[in-house]
C-alpha positions as a Python dict, from the first residue, in 0.01 Angstrom:
ca = {
    (1, 'M'): (0, 0, 0),
    (2, 'H'): (-377, 49, 37),
    (3, 'I'): (-532, -152, 321),
    (4, 'Y'): (-909, -178, 356),
    (5, 'F'): (-1031, -270, 704),
    (6, 'S'): (-1370, -439, 740),
    (7, 'G'): (-1519, -392, 1088),
    (8, 'I'): (-1296, -87, 1137),
    (9, 'G'): (-1512, 37, 1426),
    (10, 'G'): (-1425, -268, 1638),
    (11, 'A'): (-1192, -251, 1935),
    (12, 'G'): (-950, -492, 1765),
    (13, 'I'): (-947, -354, 1410),
    (14, 'G'): (-974, 21, 1480),
    (15, 'P'): (-645, 66, 1669),
    (16, 'L'): (-465, -145, 1407),
    (17, 'A'): (-599, 85, 1135),
    (18, 'M'): (-455, 383, 1324),
    (19, 'V'): (-116, 212, 1361),
    (20, 'A'): (-113, 116, 992),
    (21, 'K'): (-188, 473, 887),
    (22, 'Q'): (88, 612, 1108),
    (23, 'A'): (327, 345, 976),
    (24, 'G'): (274, 486, 626),
    (25, 'Y'): (-1, 276, 473),
    (26, 'E'): (-306, 414, 294),
    (27, 'V'): (-608, 320, 505),
    (28, 'S'): (-981, 296, 442),
    (29, 'G'): (-1257, 73, 573),
    (30, 'S'): (-1615, -6, 660),
    (31, 'D'): (-1839, -105, 946),
    (32, 'K'): (-2196, -227, 966),
    (33, 'Q'): (-2298, 56, 1201),
    (34, 'D'): (-2187, 399, 1309),
    (35, 'S'): (-2051, 434, 1664),
    (36, 'Q'): (-1842, 648, 1893),
    (37, 'Y'): (-1537, 448, 1777),
    (38, 'I'): (-1602, 547, 1415),
    (39, 'K'): (-1626, 909, 1523),
    (40, 'Y'): (-1300, 872, 1715),
    (41, 'L'): (-1119, 726, 1412),
    (42, 'R'): (-1238, 1005, 1186),
    (43, 'E'): (-1124, 1265, 1437),
    (44, 'H'): (-781, 1100, 1437),
    (45, 'G'): (-720, 1099, 1064),
    (46, 'V'): (-883, 773, 950),
    (47, 'E'): (-1155, 947, 751),
    (48, 'N'): (-1234, 717, 458),
    (49, 'I'): (-1489, 497, 634),
    (50, 'H'): (-1816, 370, 488),
    (51, 'I'): (-2110, 267, 706),
    (52, 'G'): (-2255, -47, 550),
    (53, 'Q'): (-2042, -339, 435),
    (54, 'T'): (-2161, -354, 75),
    (55, 'H'): (-2026, -461, -263),
    (56, 'E'): (-2088, -111, -397),
    (57, 'A'): (-1890, 65, -123),
    (58, 'I'): (-1578, -150, -148),
    (59, 'S'): (-1598, -147, -527),
    (60, 'L'): (-1599, 235, -523),
    (61, 'A'): (-1303, 245, -282),
    (62, 'H'): (-1112, 3, -506),
    (63, 'S'): (-1187, 209, -818),
    (64, 'L'): (-1057, 528, -656),
    (65, 'S'): (-740, 362, -519),
    (66, 'S'): (-664, -6, -577),
    (67, 'I'): (-694, -209, -258),
    (68, 'D'): (-385, -422, -196),
    (69, 'W'): (-486, -590, 130),
    (70, 'F'): (-829, -659, 280),
    (71, 'V'): (-816, -703, 659),
    (72, 'Y'): (-1136, -826, 820),
    (73, 'T'): (-1273, -881, 1168),
    (74, 'S'): (-1312, -1242, 1278),
    (75, 'A'): (-1685, -1186, 1305),
    (76, 'L'): (-1729, -1122, 932),
    (77, 'P'): (-1699, -1480, 794),
    (78, 'L'): (-1863, -1621, 1107),
    (79, 'E'): (-2174, -1411, 1054),
    (80, 'N'): (-2180, -1447, 675),
    (81, 'P'): (-1926, -1660, 481),
    (82, 'N'): (-2062, -1499, 163),
    (83, 'A'): (-2038, -1141, 281),
    (84, 'P'): (-2031, -898, -14),
    (85, 'E'): (-1687, -763, 74),
    (86, 'L'): (-1537, -1113, 92),
    (87, 'L'): (-1686, -1208, -245),
    (88, 'F'): (-1563, -885, -404),
    (89, 'C'): (-1207, -940, -284),
    (90, 'K'): (-1210, -1301, -405),
    (91, 'D'): (-1329, -1187, -747),
    (92, 'Q'): (-1059, -919, -761),
    (93, 'T'): (-789, -1153, -619),
    (94, 'I'): (-715, -902, -344),
    (95, 'K'): (-503, -1035, -58),
    (96, 'M'): (-725, -1113, 242),
    (97, 'S'): (-641, -1187, 604),
    (98, 'K'): (-742, -1126, 962),
    (99, 'R'): (-558, -863, 1163),
    (100, 'D'): (-281, -1092, 1289),
    (101, 'E'): (-108, -1131, 953),
    (102, 'L'): (-93, -756, 892),
    (103, 'L'): (35, -688, 1243),
    (104, 'N'): (309, -946, 1197),
    (105, 'Q'): (402, -777, 869),
    (106, 'I'): (428, -440, 1045),
    (107, 'L'): (650, -595, 1313),
    (108, 'K'): (870, -755, 1048),
    (109, 'D'): (901, -436, 843),
    (110, 'T'): (985, -217, 1143),
    (111, 'G'): (1189, -457, 1355),
    (112, 'Q'): (976, -393, 1662),
    (113, 'E'): (915, -672, 1914),
    (114, 'M'): (583, -753, 2077),
    (115, 'I'): (487, -726, 2441),
    (116, 'A'): (165, -929, 2445),
    (117, 'V'): (-107, -931, 2710),
    (118, 'A'): (-322, -1246, 2706),
    (119, 'G'): (-579, -1401, 2936),
    (120, 'T'): (-951, -1445, 2979),
    (121, 'H'): (-997, -1125, 3177),
    (122, 'G'): (-797, -813, 3257),
    (123, 'K'): (-627, -790, 2916),
    (124, 'T'): (-736, -439, 2819),
    (125, 'T'): (-665, -289, 3159),
    (126, 'T'): (-321, -450, 3175),
    (127, 'T'): (-237, -342, 2819),
    (128, 'A'): (-327, 15, 2917),
    (129, 'M'): (-117, -14, 3233),
    (130, 'V'): (193, -123, 3039),
    (131, 'T'): (139, 166, 2798),
    (132, 'W'): (95, 408, 3090),
    (133, 'L'): (427, 305, 3243),
    (134, 'F'): (615, 353, 2916),
    (135, 'K'): (452, 697, 2885),
    (136, 'Q'): (554, 790, 3239),
    (137, 'L'): (912, 685, 3165),
    (138, 'T'): (897, 892, 2840),
    (139, 'L'): (1016, 593, 2640),
    (140, 'P'): (900, 556, 2279),
    (141, 'V'): (661, 265, 2234),
    (142, 'S'): (405, 151, 1978),
    (143, 'Y'): (76, 10, 2101),
    (144, 'L'): (-280, -88, 2019),
    (145, 'L'): (-536, -7, 2289),
    (146, 'P'): (-890, -142, 2246),
    (147, 'A'): (-1026, 126, 2481),
    (148, 'K'): (-1000, 502, 2517),
    (149, 'T'): (-783, 664, 2783),
    (150, 'N'): (-691, 1021, 2874),
    (151, 'F'): (-318, 952, 2841),
    (152, 'A'): (-285, 767, 2508),
    (153, 'E'): (-459, 726, 2175),
    (154, 'M'): (-619, 394, 2083),
    (155, 'G'): (-330, 320, 1850),
    (156, 'E'): (13, 470, 1801),
    (157, 'F'): (312, 375, 1589),
    (158, 'A'): (632, 522, 1733),
    (159, 'V'): (926, 543, 1494),
    (160, 'G'): (1237, 407, 1662),
    (161, 'A'): (1053, 220, 1935),
    (162, 'K'): (1179, -124, 2032),
    (163, 'Y'): (846, -264, 2148),
    (164, 'L'): (483, -277, 2038),
    (165, 'I'): (227, -348, 2312),
    (166, 'Y'): (-66, -565, 2204),
    (167, 'E'): (-372, -723, 2362),
    (168, 'A'): (-341, -1077, 2230),
    (169, 'D'): (-699, -1203, 2221),
    (170, 'E'): (-762, -1577, 2223),
    (171, 'F'): (-1090, -1544, 2030),
    (172, 'D'): (-1057, -1725, 1695),
    (173, 'R'): (-711, -1829, 1819),
    (174, 'N'): (-575, -1487, 1720),
    (175, 'F'): (-294, -1494, 1975),
    (176, 'L'): (-143, -1810, 1827),
    (177, 'A'): (-28, -1610, 1523),
    (178, 'F'): (237, -1431, 1729),
    (179, 'E'): (574, -1504, 1889),
    (180, 'P'): (600, -1224, 2147),
    (181, 'A'): (925, -1124, 2311),
    (182, 'I'): (734, -1096, 2639),
    (183, 'S'): (389, -1225, 2729),
    (184, 'L'): (174, -1152, 3034),
    (185, 'I'): (-104, -1394, 3132),
    (186, 'T'): (-365, -1204, 3333),
    (187, 'G'): (-583, -1499, 3435),
    (188, 'V'): (-733, -1798, 3256),
    (189, 'T'): (-1088, -1934, 3276),
    (190, 'W'): (-1260, -2123, 2993),
    (191, 'D'): (-1433, -1885, 2748),
    (192, 'H'): (-1524, -1849, 2377),
    (193, 'H'): (-1687, -2188, 2379),
    (194, 'E'): (-1779, -2175, 2009),
    (195, 'I'): (-1405, -2166, 1930),
    (196, 'F'): (-1286, -2393, 2211),
    (197, 'P'): (-1548, -2670, 2258),
    (198, 'T'): (-1383, -2806, 2571),
    (199, 'R'): (-1192, -2663, 2865),
    (200, 'E'): (-893, -2873, 2757),
    (201, 'D'): (-897, -2707, 2412),
    (202, 'Y'): (-880, -2367, 2578),
    (203, 'Q'): (-599, -2465, 2813),
    (204, 'S'): (-404, -2622, 2527),
    (205, 'A'): (-423, -2300, 2324),
    (206, 'F'): (-277, -2101, 2612),
    (207, 'R'): (2, -2355, 2659),
    (208, 'E'): (86, -2322, 2290),
    (209, 'F'): (88, -1943, 2313),
    (210, 'I'): (319, -1953, 2617),
    (211, 'D'): (554, -2191, 2435),
    (212, 'Q'): (576, -1939, 2149),
    (213, 'S'): (670, -1654, 2384),
    (214, 'G'): (1028, -1555, 2455),
    (215, 'H'): (950, -1477, 2820),
    (216, 'C'): (617, -1525, 2995),
    (217, 'I'): (496, -1377, 3325),
    (218, 'V'): (220, -1588, 3480),
    (219, 'W'): (40, -1615, 3814),
    (220, 'R'): (103, -1932, 4012),
    (221, 'E'): (-271, -2011, 4000),
    (222, 'D'): (-266, -2007, 3620),
    (223, 'F'): (63, -2198, 3612),
    (224, 'E'): (-114, -2478, 3799),
    (225, 'Y'): (-446, -2447, 3611),
    (226, 'L'): (-268, -2474, 3274),
    (227, 'Q'): (-41, -2754, 3399),
    (228, 'L'): (260, -2580, 3252),
    (229, 'G'): (539, -2780, 3413),
    (230, 'S'): (895, -2653, 3407),
    (231, 'A'): (1009, -2418, 3131),
    (232, 'N'): (1295, -2171, 3110),
    (233, 'N'): (1076, -1890, 2973),
    (234, 'L'): (841, -1872, 3273),
    (235, 'Q'): (836, -1607, 3545),
    (236, 'I'): (588, -1725, 3809),
    (237, 'E'): (438, -1459, 4035),
    (238, 'D'): (247, -1500, 4362),
    (239, 'S'): (-52, -1278, 4436),
    (240, 'N'): (65, -1225, 4796),
    (241, 'N'): (381, -1052, 4672),
    (242, 'T'): (478, -773, 4911),
    (243, 'F'): (493, -522, 4626),
    (244, 'V'): (128, -588, 4537),
    (245, 'A'): (36, -459, 4882),
    (246, 'K'): (206, -129, 4796),
    (247, 'I'): (-20, -73, 4496),
    (248, 'T'): (-305, 155, 4602),
    (249, 'L'): (-541, 123, 4302),
    (250, 'K'): (-900, 31, 4387),
    (251, 'G'): (-990, -335, 4337),
    (252, 'F'): (-788, -648, 4415),
    (253, 'Y'): (-783, -763, 4052),
    (254, 'N'): (-672, -420, 3934),
    (255, 'R'): (-379, -445, 4172),
    (256, 'L'): (-288, -787, 4032),
    (257, 'D'): (-304, -657, 3674),
    (258, 'A'): (-88, -364, 3779),
    (259, 'W'): (180, -593, 3919),
    (260, 'L'): (204, -790, 3591),
    (261, 'A'): (248, -464, 3401),
    (262, 'I'): (518, -353, 3646),
    (263, 'C'): (701, -686, 3607),
    (264, 'A'): (705, -655, 3228),
    (265, 'V'): (827, -295, 3221),
    (266, 'H'): (1087, -365, 3489),
    (267, 'R'): (1225, -651, 3279),
    (268, 'V'): (1274, -441, 2964),
    (269, 'T'): (1377, -110, 3123),
    (270, 'R'): (1535, -214, 3456),
    (271, 'T'): (1353, 76, 3618),
    (272, 'P'): (1342, 17, 3998),
    (273, 'L'): (1025, -156, 4111),
    (274, 'T'): (952, 114, 4368),
    (275, 'T'): (958, 379, 4094),
    (276, 'L'): (720, 176, 3878),
    (277, 'V'): (483, 121, 4172),
    (278, 'D'): (476, 498, 4232),
    (279, 'H'): (392, 559, 3866),
    (280, 'M'): (126, 288, 3872),
    (281, 'N'): (-45, 435, 4176),
    (282, 'R'): (-124, 737, 3957),
    (283, 'F'): (-280, 526, 3680),
    (284, 'P'): (-594, 718, 3575),
    (285, 'G'): (-793, 424, 3439),
    (286, 'L'): (-962, 385, 3103),
    (287, 'Q'): (-1300, 414, 2939),
    (288, 'R'): (-1561, 153, 3029),
    (289, 'R'): (-1349, 28, 3319),
    (290, 'M'): (-1534, 183, 3616),
    (291, 'E'): (-1561, 499, 3409),
    (292, 'C'): (-1756, 782, 3572),
    (293, 'V'): (-2033, 892, 3333),
    (294, 'Q'): (-2170, 1140, 3585),
    (295, 'P'): (-2138, 1161, 3964),
    (296, 'N'): (-2211, 818, 4120),
    (297, 'L'): (-2292, 662, 3779),
    (298, 'Y'): (-2031, 430, 3624),
    (299, 'S'): (-1985, 217, 3312),
    (300, 'D'): (-1775, -101, 3318),
    (301, 'Y'): (-1711, -363, 3050),
    (302, 'A'): (-1776, -663, 3275),
    (303, 'H'): (-1955, -950, 3101),
    (304, 'T'): (-1834, -1282, 3243),
    (305, 'P'): (-1843, -1404, 3605),
    (306, 'E'): (-1468, -1341, 3645),
    (307, 'K'): (-1492, -991, 3498),
    (308, 'I'): (-1798, -917, 3712),
    (309, 'R'): (-1613, -1022, 4027),
    (310, 'G'): (-1324, -798, 3924),
    (311, 'A'): (-1556, -501, 3870),
    (312, 'M'): (-1738, -573, 4196),
    (313, 'S'): (-1408, -576, 4387),
    (314, 'V'): (-1347, -219, 4266),
    (315, 'A'): (-1708, -103, 4312),
    (316, 'T'): (-1752, -244, 4664),
    (317, 'E'): (-1430, -78, 4781),
    (318, 'M'): (-1546, 253, 4634),
    (319, 'A'): (-1895, 223, 4782),
    (320, 'A'): (-1767, 120, 5125),
    (321, 'E'): (-1526, 413, 5130),
    (322, 'S'): (-1809, 659, 5066),
    (323, 'G'): (-2075, 476, 5270),
    (324, 'Q'): (-2305, 421, 4969),
    (325, 'D'): (-2538, 139, 4868),
    (326, 'L'): (-2427, -26, 4543),
    (327, 'V'): (-2677, -83, 4259),
    (328, 'V'): (-2583, -278, 3942),
    (329, 'V'): (-2734, -271, 3592),
    (330, 'Y'): (-2611, -576, 3402),
    (331, 'E'): (-2612, -647, 3028),
    (332, 'P'): (-2472, -995, 2940),
    (333, 'L'): (-2263, -1026, 2624),
    (334, 'T'): (-2398, -1284, 2375),
    (335, 'N'): (-2662, -1546, 2434),
    (336, 'R'): (-2432, -1835, 2336),
    (337, 'R'): (-2194, -1748, 2622),
    (338, 'Q'): (-2483, -1758, 2873),
    (339, 'H'): (-2553, -2125, 2799),
    (340, 'Y'): (-2204, -2210, 2926),
    (341, 'L'): (-2158, -1974, 3220),
    (342, 'K'): (-2508, -1937, 3367),
    (343, 'A'): (-2433, -2167, 3661),
    (344, 'D'): (-2127, -1956, 3749),
    (345, 'Y'): (-2327, -1641, 3827),
    (346, 'R'): (-2420, -1754, 4180),
    (347, 'D'): (-2244, -1498, 4401),
    (348, 'C'): (-2107, -1266, 4128),
    (349, 'F'): (-2301, -965, 4248),
    (350, 'S'): (-2227, -1011, 4618),
    (351, 'G'): (-2214, -668, 4778),
    (352, 'A'): (-2483, -513, 4557),
    (353, 'S'): (-2816, -408, 4711),
    (354, 'K'): (-3002, -455, 4381),
    (355, 'V'): (-2936, -575, 4025),
    (356, 'Y'): (-3129, -476, 3712),
    (357, 'W'): (-3075, -757, 3458),
    (358, 'L'): (-3106, -668, 3088),
    (359, 'P'): (-3146, -898, 2784),
    (360, 'S'): (-2817, -1022, 2642),
    (361, 'Y'): (-2641, -813, 2378),
    (362, 'L'): (-2659, -1041, 2073),
    (363, 'A'): (-2362, -1099, 1838),
    (364, 'R'): (-2242, -1400, 1636),
    (365, 'E'): (-2530, -1609, 1775),
    (366, 'D'): (-2628, -1968, 1703),
    (367, 'P'): (-2981, -1938, 1554),
    (368, 'D'): (-3071, -2280, 1691),
    (369, 'Q'): (-3002, -2184, 2054),
    (370, 'H'): (-3283, -2078, 2284),
    (371, 'I'): (-3234, -1715, 2387),
    (372, 'L'): (-3213, -1714, 2764),
    (373, 'T'): (-3420, -1437, 2918),
    (374, 'P'): (-3317, -1221, 3215),
    (375, 'A'): (-3576, -1402, 3428),
    (376, 'E'): (-3423, -1739, 3342),
    (377, 'L'): (-3066, -1627, 3411),
    (378, 'I'): (-3158, -1464, 3743),
    (379, 'T'): (-3263, -1805, 3877),
    (380, 'Y'): (-2896, -1908, 3876),
    (381, 'L'): (-2807, -1651, 4140),
    (382, 'A'): (-2760, -1783, 4492),
    (383, 'D'): (-3019, -1522, 4593),
    (384, 'P'): (-3251, -1461, 4295),
    (385, 'T'): (-3442, -1193, 4490),
    (386, 'L'): (-3140, -966, 4444),
    (387, 'A'): (-3219, -908, 4073),
    (388, 'V'): (-3511, -804, 3856),
    (389, 'P'): (-3551, -820, 3474),
    (390, 'A'): (-3522, -485, 3299),
    (391, 'D'): (-3508, -324, 2954),
    (392, 'L'): (-3340, -20, 2803),
    (393, 'N'): (-3639, 209, 2841),
    (394, 'A'): (-3787, 500, 3032),
    (395, 'T'): (-3859, 279, 3336),
    (396, 'L'): (-3492, 185, 3373),
    (397, 'R'): (-3390, 547, 3329),
    (398, 'A'): (-3631, 652, 3605),
    (399, 'N'): (-3505, 377, 3837),
    (400, 'I'): (-3142, 479, 3784),
    (401, 'Q'): (-3233, 842, 3840),
    (402, 'S'): (-3413, 749, 4161),
    (403, 'H'): (-3112, 557, 4295),
    (404, 'L'): (-2881, 848, 4212),
    (405, 'A'): (-3118, 1089, 4391),
    (406, 'E'): (-3098, 864, 4698),
    (407, 'G'): (-2718, 892, 4690),
    (408, 'N'): (-2656, 535, 4574),
    (409, 'M'): (-2365, 428, 4356),
    (410, 'V'): (-2489, 281, 4025),
    (411, 'V'): (-2255, 63, 3817),
    (412, 'C'): (-2365, -37, 3467),
    (413, 'M'): (-2189, -353, 3351),
    (414, 'V'): (-2215, -333, 2974),
    (415, 'G'): (-2169, -607, 2721),
    (416, 'G'): (-2179, -464, 2372),
    (417, 'G'): (-2085, -180, 2139),
    (418, 'G'): (-2330, -2, 1911),
    (419, 'G'): (-2681, -5, 2057),
    (420, 'S'): (-2560, -139, 2390),
    (421, 'L'): (-2626, -31, 2748),
    (422, 'D'): (-2308, 179, 2731),
    (423, 'E'): (-2429, 389, 2438),
    (424, 'W'): (-2780, 418, 2587),
    (425, 'L'): (-2628, 530, 2916),
    (426, 'R'): (-2424, 806, 2752),
    (427, 'Q'): (-2726, 932, 2559),
    (428, 'E'): (-2964, 930, 2855),
    (429, 'F'): (-2723, 1059, 3121),
    (430, 'K'): (-2502, 1313, 2952),
    (431, 'A'): (-2264, 1478, 3198),
}
């Protein structure tokens, strides 16, 4: 079967393409822009990728090898319901779906069960942590990782594995397509407002997902926030658990994510908790999660108040340990999100000595919404004097360089993919 992936360079689609190829499917695809993820896929055997999502490109791919299934990123119809690839597949009566349907087909064909990680924040880190523990126990496992690590590929299909580990994203209600054997809920706070117009809509979706799960591990705070009530499939954990205190990873929220991963792996392997804690304390981290780009310069994918607080909990511990001042460069993700969360910024950057605030990384925007500027968003901080507007330019580069020369710790909280602060950072400050 030939599967064509549109948006193959995305963190959700790319790993699935790798898993599909390893599971025996013919794979090709497209993306609107080149990126480090596209390079990664090509280096790992997914070579037939076209930059530019055009009628001509997909038509050529179809003529060379008939496309049986067109899998597209959720962003494609949202940005353009009449996208050339969609119209071509309709004309050719090619099966079309988002990634969830294909993943369910792979699970059905292989008999593997899903371990799903869901939540507003902490999903990618926790997914990587579960994968890390399976790797340390040398147990076969399939997984999709929407971030790079030094211990696992972004996607792997393991023949004979019982479980497939998946980051079950709530955007576009993706996670509701699955019935996982085990689900982990990392933390829930209203997000993706264009999909869930009200907080109650968001909470209801998570309740539905939990109901569909065979077993669900959830924090007591989220149990109460979601008003879950009694259910036989719930394992409720308290953040003051004595085992959490034995986890030595930097950052309080990292330690909480680690405990959820340990609980899940303990349930399916019965490995002693103390052994799993020891393995977890050696967790090496992942790209764009307090990733060191060069000494004292870090990149972190923090783009909501909750994610920022999580990143700051790691950064402030690191800075305090080394006696450094902490400087933050912040790039918000999407303008539409800012209209909902701007009032929640207040004390997000507490512990930083200075914040450079960049324009929002734009994606899937409402053209009728006013684009909030850095200067406007800074006013929502409890102390607006902490931050200054900035741009991706030579001035910002010089300021970062100056802070590094002074021995400061600089954390860049990046929102986007291609053309984002993260890519700029790697180009301007090559190790």
